[in-house]
C-alpha positions, 0 to 999 in steps of 0.5 A: 674792254676788248681782250686782247688774244695774244701778245706780252712777255710770259713765255718763252717760244711765242708761235702766236706772233706774226712777227717776223722771227728773223729779225730783229732788223740791225738797221732798224735797232740801230736806227732806235738807238740813235733817235733821240727820246728828249726831243719831239719828232717831227709833228708834221713827220715831212722827212718820213712822209717824203722817205715813206713816199719815195719807197712807194713812188706816190705823192708824199702828200698821200702818205697818212701817218698812224699811231699804229695800224689799229688807232688808224683802223679806229680813227678810218671806221669813226670818220668814215661812219660819220661821212657815210653811215651804214654797214662795215664789211669786214672778211669772213676769218680777220683781225678781230679790230675791224669789226671791234671798231665797227662796233665802237662807233655803232656800225654793223659788221658784216661778211660778204656772204650776207645780204646787206649794204655796207659803207665801208669795206676791208680788204687784207691781202695777205691775211690773218689768220689764214695767210691767205690772198684776197682778191680786190673787188670788182667795183672797188670805188663803190663805197670806201675800201682799206686794203690791209696790206701789213703782211704783204711785206711778208709774202713767202710765194706767189704773187698778189692779185692787186694791180696797182690800178685797184690798190690805187682805189683804197687806202692801203694801210702798212705797219712795218714793226712786224716785218721788221720782227719789231711788234712791240714798236708802235707807227704805221702810214696808209697810202691814200687813193690816188684819185681826188674827189669831194668826198675823199678830200673831205674825207681826208681833211677830216682823218688829219683834223681827228689824228692826234699831236705828234703820232709818232715818237722819236724812235717810231719816226727813225724806224719808218725812215729806215724802213723806206732805205734800200739796205733794209729793204734788202734784209727783209728779202734776205730774211724771207728765205729763212722763214720761207726754210723755218715754215716747211720744216714746221709743217712738216714736223707738224703734218707728221704729228697728224696736224692738218696744217692750211695753205698759206703765202705767209710765214703764218699759217693755221694749223689743226690738231689731231685731237682737242689740245688748249693753247693754254696747255703748251703755256705750261711748257712755256709755248704760245700759240694762237687760239684761232677760236676768235677768227671763227675756226674752232679746234685751231691754232695760228702759228708762224715759223720759228727758229729751229730751238723754238720748234723744238721746243714746241715739238716737245709741248705737243709730245708731251 
């Protein structure tokens, strides 16, 4: 079984999560409380797909519902591997589920700087752990591609290089739970490419056939519909200003202690302590950071912007 590197409730101050620390979103919480778990959600997620289609300006037929982003990564890797066997391109520093899914389905994960032909390409903009931009490929239609846009709603600066044309050529994966400050909630969706051909039609049919029944709980159904509402999006815009201020303060305090803070466009970023310091040592002080070794960044942490009280706890632990 693959080890999970973060999450859980064993610490009070969790800098290891990339969830919106200005949340939870009050509208989403209200939608959660109003959901009726005694009834099945719509198995076809019709109202959810219509709401999400309106949010993104696409046809509802292009909205694919998933239990979670990780579930879609596994399902898409399996289906695309059956249709187009071969290696999978993953970013050099990236979310581990891309490579884990490739290995689980007998596909080799490779990086851009490695000489190998691939039949599936994963992109992330912004990325994790670095929180940096990733440009689209010059020829996005060369093989199936998926753009992981989970952290796009939490972009604090800059603009994506992915034009509408580039985004329309790939599957675009969304999982609003992080942006809403509700990482414990599952539920995700992807926007299918705009252009339809025989290969894409076969892929869409296979993805639908492999999808679980009732992929969304009543709570996830309610929150995804809430995600598409204007008041929820307005709250998200306001939260980004709060996160930007918290991020600046955290980076300033860590830099004053000799940490090297890598640039990012998100509330999360990678830091390198001035001397070796195990994340496990911080847990004794009730503080969690993400060890970035699993991302190929040995000796570094991924941290996220958190409220002032949490920052004081982290700095006390570091100083100790």
